[in-house]
C-alpha positions in Angstrom: 95.3 102.3 100.8 91.7 102.8 101.5 90.7 106.2 103.0 93.9 107.9 101.9 93.9 110.6 99.3 97.1 111.3 97.3 97.0 114.9 98.5 97.6 113.8 102.1 100.7 111.7 101.3 104.2 113.1 101.9 106.1 113.9 98.7 109.6 114.4 97.5 111.3 112.7 100.5 115.0 112.4 99.9 116.6 108.9 99.6 118.4 108.0 102.7 121.3 106.6 100.7 121.8 108.7 97.6 119.8 111.8 98.4 117.6 111.8 95.2 114.0 112.9 95.6 111.4 110.1 95.8 108.0 111.3 94.5 105.6 109.2 96.7 105.9 106.3 99.2 105.6 102.8 97.9 103.5 101.6 100.8 101.5 103.3 103.6 100.3 101.5 106.8 98.3 103.2 109.6 98.1 102.4 113.3 96.5 104.4 116.1 98.7 107.5 116.6 101.2 106.8 113.8 101.6 106.1 110.1 104.4 104.1 108.5 105.8 104.9 105.0 107.9 102.6 102.9 110.1 104.5 100.4 112.0 103.0 97.4 114.5 105.0 95.4 114.3 104.3 91.7 117.9 105.7 91.2 119.7 103.3 93.6 117.0 100.8 94.5 117.5 101.5 98.3 114.4 101.0 100.5 113.8 102.5 103.8 110.9 103.2 106.2 109.8 106.4 108.0 107.2 106.9 110.7 105.0 109.9 111.4 103.6 110.2 114.9 100.4 112.1 115.7 99.0 113.6 118.9 96.0 111.6 120.3 92.7 113.0 119.3 90.3 113.9 122.1 87.1 111.8 122.0 84.1 113.6 120.5 81.4 114.4 123.0 83.4 114.1 126.1 81.6 115.2 129.2 82.7 118.5 130.6 82.8 118.7 134.4 81.1 121.7 135.7 
């Protein structure tokens, strides 16, 4: 996971099957405007994915019309 710090990862996501807390995602994948997280519950071995969507960032140095 290059470029990702542990501080920016979501934490304590509940398992979608049994509800137990999962400390950190098992896998993280980035695309423009969204990030995918793969979660694995150690209690029941259930795996599921969640997606975070982000607002598009304005380009730096855009020309401002006068």
